[in-house]
VEXVEX-64215 format. One record per residue: z, x negated, y of N, C-alpha, C in turn; residue number from 1; residue in three letters. Coordinates in nm, 4 decimals, padded with zeros to 6 digits. Each point is the difference from the previous one (the first is absolute). Layout:
DRENSE|n_pz|n_px|n_py|ca_pz|ca_px|ca_py|c_pz|c_px|c_py|resi|resn
DRENSE|Z|X|Y|Z|X|Y|Z|X|Y|NUM|ALA
...
END
This chain:
DRENSE|n_pz|n_px|n_py|ca_pz|ca_px|ca_py|c_pz|c_px|c_py|resi|resn
DRENSE|-16.9478|-10.8775|01.1893|-00.0047|00.1455|00.0066|00.1355|00.0520|00.0481|1|UNK
DRENSE|-00.0032|00.0889|00.0909|00.1202|00.0520|00.0600|00.0550|00.1167|-00.0825|2|UNK
DRENSE|00.1331|-00.0015|-00.0187|00.0642|00.1083|-00.0744|00.0243|00.1178|00.0927|3|UNK
DRENSE|-00.0174|00.1211|-00.0518|00.0329|00.1173|00.0769|00.1512|00.0173|00.0059|4|UNK
DRENSE|00.0454|00.0815|00.0923|00.1445|00.0244|00.0104|00.0529|00.0611|-00.1288|5|UNK
DRENSE|-00.0792|00.0877|-00.0615|00.0437|00.0650|-00.1233|00.0162|-00.1043|-00.1127|6|UNK
DRENSE|-00.0985|-00.0893|-00.0127|00.0077|-00.1047|-00.1030|00.1173|-00.0916|00.0258|7|UNK
DRENSE|00.0244|-00.0362|00.1256|00.1119|-00.0864|00.0340|00.1328|00.0670|-00.0337|8|UNK
DRENSE|00.0085|00.1292|00.0291|00.1218|00.0751|-00.0312|00.0211|00.0069|-00.1500|9|UNK
DRENSE|-00.1063|00.0231|-00.0753|00.0084|00.0043|-00.1470|00.0449|-00.1335|-00.0538|10|UNK
DRENSE|-00.0516|-00.1098|00.0570|00.0388|-00.1337|-00.0432|00.1479|-00.0223|00.0284|11|UNK
DRENSE|00.0451|00.0393|00.1174|00.1411|-00.0152|00.0348|00.0886|00.0854|-00.0904|12|UNK
DRENSE|-00.0423|00.1224|-00.0283|00.0772|00.0866|-00.0888|00.0046|-00.0565|-00.1416|13|UNK
DRENSE|-00.1108|-00.0512|-00.0471|-00.0046|-00.0582|-00.1328|00.0913|-00.1226|-00.0074|14|UNK
DRENSE|-00.0043|-00.0835|00.1001|00.0874|-00.1190|00.0039|00.1468|00.0413|00.0012|15|UNK
DRENSE|00.0312|00.1027|00.0745|00.1378|00.0483|00.0047|00.0418|00.0553|-00.1366|16|UNK
DRENSE|-00.0899|00.0745|-00.0640|00.0297|00.0570|-00.1318|00.0253|-00.1099|-00.1030|17|UNK
DRENSE|-00.0846|-00.1018|00.0006|00.0171|-00.1120|-00.0937|00.1329|-00.0696|00.0284|18|UNK
DRENSE|00.0319|-00.0172|00.1280|00.1262|-00.0639|00.0342|00.1210|00.0802|-00.0440|19|UNK
DRENSE|-00.0076|00.1314|00.0118|00.1095|00.0854|-00.0450|00.0174|-00.0058|-00.1520|20|UNK
DRENSE|-00.1115|00.0060|-00.0712|00.0081|-00.0100|-00.1472|00.0584|-00.1355|-00.0397|21|UNK
DRENSE|-00.0485|-00.1069|00.0638|00.0499|-00.1346|-00.0296|00.1494|-00.0100|00.0316|22|UNK
DRENSE|00.0416|00.0635|00.1095|00.1430|00.0000|00.0346|00.0849|00.0676|-00.1045|23|UNK
DRENSE|-00.0479|00.1130|-00.0543|00.0726|00.0669|-00.1064|00.0079|-00.0899|-00.1246|24|UNK
DRENSE|-00.1080|-00.0665|-00.0318|00.0029|-00.0897|-00.1172|00.0976|-00.1125|00.0238|25|UNK
DRENSE|-00.0042|-00.0590|00.1198|00.0902|-00.1095|00.0323|00.1461|00.0406|-00.0039|26|UNK
DRENSE|00.0262|00.1261|00.0286|00.1372|00.0536|-00.0025|00.0370|00.0540|-00.1377|27|UNK
DRENSE|-00.0877|-00.0245|-00.0964|00.0227|00.0466|-00.1389|00.0061|00.1533|-00.0075|28|UNK
DRENSE|-00.0697|00.0683|00.0893|-00.0093|00.1451|00.0001|-00.1339|00.0394|-00.0614|29|UNK
DRENSE|-00.0106|-00.0211|-00.1309|-00.1276|00.0178|-00.0682|-00.0453|00.1459|-00.0082|30|UNK
DRENSE|00.0929|00.0915|-00.0125|-00.0379|00.1410|-00.0044|-00.0647|00.0403|00.1328|31|UNK
DRENSE|00.0606|-00.0396|00.1103|-00.0547|00.0319|00.1303|-00.1335|-00.0697|00.0221|32|UNK
DRENSE|-00.0115|-00.1262|-00.0428|-00.1245|-00.0738|00.0141|-00.1107|00.0678|-00.0802|33|UNK
DRENSE|00.0323|00.0436|-00.1205|-00.0994|00.0646|-00.0840|-00.0456|00.1322|00.0607|34|UNK
DRENSE|00.0961|00.0793|00.0475|-00.0331|00.1294|00.0597|-00.0844|-00.0183|00.1260|35|UNK
DRENSE|00.0405|-00.0926|00.0863|-00.0732|-00.0228|00.1248|-00.1393|-00.0548|-00.0263|36|UNK
DRENSE|-00.0105|-00.0985|-00.0874|-00.1317|-00.0582|-00.0291|-00.0923|00.1016|-00.0662|37|UNK
DRENSE|00.0537|00.0840|-00.0858|-00.0812|00.1040|-00.0631|-00.0510|00.0992|00.1024|38|UNK
DRENSE|00.0868|00.0390|00.0943|-00.0421|00.0916|00.1061|-00.1046|-00.0663|00.0904|39|UNK
DRENSE|00.0194|-00.1273|00.0303|-00.0951|-00.0708|00.0849|-00.1372|-00.0144|-00.0671|40|UNK
DRENSE|00.0011|-00.0106|-00.1307|-00.1267|-00.0091|-00.0734|-00.0794|00.1306|00.0091|41|UNK
DRENSE|00.0681|00.1091|00.0309|-00.0701|00.1265|00.0241|-00.0815|-00.0099|00.1304|42|UNK
DRENSE|00.0568|-00.0713|00.0975|-00.0686|-00.0178|00.1297|-00.1048|-00.1102|-00.0056|43|UNK
DRENSE|00.0318|-00.1084|-00.0711|-00.0905|-00.1147|-00.0115|-00.0223|-00.0301|-00.1482|44|UNK
DRENSE|-00.0797|00.0820|-00.0676|-00.0147|-00.0122|-00.1462|-00.0589|-00.1323|-00.0482|45|UNK
DRENSE|-00.0787|-00.0654|00.0783|-00.0608|-00.1242|-00.0449|00.0733|-00.1240|00.0447|46|UNK
DRENSE|00.1167|00.0142|00.0595|00.0692|-00.1143|00.0557|00.0685|-00.0816|-00.1115|47|UNK
DRENSE|-00.0544|-00.1161|-00.0251|00.0440|-00.0790|-00.1148|00.1413|-00.0547|00.0154|48|UNK
DRENSE|00.0430|-00.0334|00.1195|00.1352|-00.0512|00.0187|00.1050|00.1069|-00.0283|49|UNK
DRENSE|-00.0265|00.1203|00.0463|00.0910|00.1117|-00.0337|00.0031|00.0261|-00.1488|50|UNK
DRENSE|-00.1158|-00.0088|-00.0628|-00.0060|00.0214|-00.1450|00.0841|-00.1030|-00.0725|51|UNK
DRENSE|-00.0109|-00.1262|00.0392|00.0775|-00.1038|-00.0645|00.1500|00.0226|00.0218|52|UNK
DRENSE|00.0391|00.0369|00.1208|00.1417|00.0264|00.0264|00.0495|00.1205|-00.0788|53|UNK
DRENSE|-00.0833|00.1038|-00.0122|00.0393|00.1177|-00.0771|00.0196|-00.0338|-00.1459|54|UNK
DRENSE|-00.0906|-00.0799|-00.0551|00.0123|-00.0370|-00.1403|00.1227|-00.0883|-00.0204|55|UNK
DRENSE|00.0237|-00.0907|00.0941|00.1185|-00.0880|-00.0108|00.1276|00.0835|00.0022|56|UNK
DRENSE|00.0102|00.0926|00.0959|00.1201|00.0838|00.0083|00.0127|00.0843|-00.1260|57|UNK
DRENSE|-00.1113|00.0519|-00.0484|00.0029|00.0784|-00.1232|00.0449|-00.0825|-00.1197|58|UNK
DRENSE|-00.0448|-00.1242|-00.0063|00.0427|-00.0892|-00.1104|00.1504|-00.0209|00.0055|59|UNK
DRENSE|00.0543|-00.0154|00.1195|00.1448|-00.0158|00.0147|00.0744|00.1246|-00.0466|60|UNK
DRENSE|-00.0654|00.1137|00.0049|00.0604|00.1258|-00.0450|-00.0273|00.0292|-00.1474|61|UNK
DRENSE|-00.0765|-00.0884|-00.0664|-00.0278|00.0191|-00.1402|-00.1326|00.0680|-00.0311|62|UNK
DRENSE|-00.0839|00.0207|00.1004|-00.1324|00.0597|-00.0234|-00.0937|-00.1063|-00.0561|63|UNK
DRENSE|-00.0861|00.0407|-00.0891|-00.0986|-00.0917|-00.0559|-00.1092|-00.0272|00.1022|64|UNK
DRENSE|-00.0529|-00.1212|-00.0026|-00.1075|-00.0389|00.0924|-00.1187|-00.0501|-00.0812|65|UNK
DRENSE|-00.1183|00.0254|00.0499|-00.1227|-00.0500|-00.0630|-00.0222|-00.1413|00.0521|66|UNK
DRENSE|00.0632|-00.0963|-00.0638|-00.0033|-00.1385|00.0468|-00.1391|-00.0600|-00.0085|67|UNK
DRENSE|-00.0798|00.0399|-00.0984|-00.1346|-00.0550|-00.0129|-00.0837|00.0351|00.1229|68|UNK
DRENSE|00.0070|00.1252|00.0451|-00.0791|00.0366|00.1192|00.0561|-00.0657|00.1253|69|UNK
DRENSE|00.1311|-00.0160|00.0076|00.0597|-00.0693|00.1147|-00.0430|-00.1473|00.0053|70|UNK
DRENSE|-00.0013|-00.0644|-00.1147|-00.0434|-00.1417|-00.0044|-00.1469|-00.0118|00.0361|71|UNK
DRENSE|-00.0784|00.0956|-00.0405|-00.1427|-00.0001|00.0344|-00.0178|00.0163|00.1514|72|UNK
DRENSE|00.0795|00.0871|00.0601|-00.0119|00.0267|00.1437|00.0626|-00.1082|00.0865|73|UNK
DRENSE|00.1174|-00.0536|-00.0414|00.0766|-00.0928|00.0835|-00.0022|-00.1432|-00.0494|74|UNK
DRENSE|-00.0490|-00.0223|-00.1218|00.0059|-00.1352|-00.0575|00.1400|-00.0265|-00.0507|75|UNK
DRENSE|00.0261|-00.1257|-00.0297|00.1319|-00.0376|-00.0496|00.0958|-00.0117|00.1179|76|UNK
DRENSE|00.0964|00.0864|00.0035|00.1019|00.0028|00.1040|00.1375|-00.0026|-00.0636|77|UNK
DRENSE|00.0937|-00.0739|00.0601|00.1371|-00.0051|-00.0559|00.0630|00.1377|-00.0148|78|UNK
DRENSE|-00.0292|00.0924|00.0914|00.0605|00.1320|-00.0094|-00.0474|00.0736|-00.1254|79|UNK
DRENSE|-00.1209|-00.0292|-00.0463|-00.0506|00.0653|-00.1222|00.0760|-00.0489|-00.1218|80|UNK
DRENSE|00.0377|-00.1276|00.0007|00.0827|-00.0506|-00.1097|00.1367|00.0680|-00.0015|81|UNK
DRENSE|00.0550|00.0205|00.1180|00.1278|00.0697|00.0112|-00.0145|00.1438|-00.0513|82|UNK
DRENSE|-00.1088|00.0653|00.0386|-00.0224|00.1375|-00.0465|-00.0151|00.0039|-00.1529|83|UNK
DRENSE|-00.0633|-00.1006|-00.0568|-00.0171|-00.0042|-00.1449|00.1354|-00.0079|-00.0701|84|UNK
DRENSE|00.0904|-00.0741|00.0572|00.1336|-00.0102|-00.0599|00.0797|00.1293|00.0134|85|UNK
DRENSE|-00.0346|00.0833|00.0988|00.0704|00.1248|00.0233|-00.0573|00.1172|-00.0796|86|UNK
DRENSE|-00.1092|-00.0204|-00.0699|-00.0668|00.1099|-00.0708|00.0902|00.0561|-00.1091|87|UNK
DRENSE|-00.0011|00.1345|-00.0122|00.0786|00.0612|-00.1082|-00.0522|-00.0460|-00.1379|88|UNK
DRENSE|00.0921|-00.0071|-00.0903|-00.0378|-00.0447|-00.1354|-00.0802|00.1007|-00.0748|89|UNK
END
């Protein structure tokens, strides 16, 4: 099935957005990563990779995460263990 130009552009934009969020996380710029991923989720509300990156950045900032729902959606992932260790007491 052939993708329309609009769908291809959306895919390219989504890939760029994920790359930018990942770049902020890699640079330890968690506030920027959280803000950008949260804004991107407004455009792509069902995008699971953005959701995971937003929750990860939020965990680095001390926000609580629903780890049970994340494990149900993503399975056992090393990043979820890291997020569990970052959870506020």
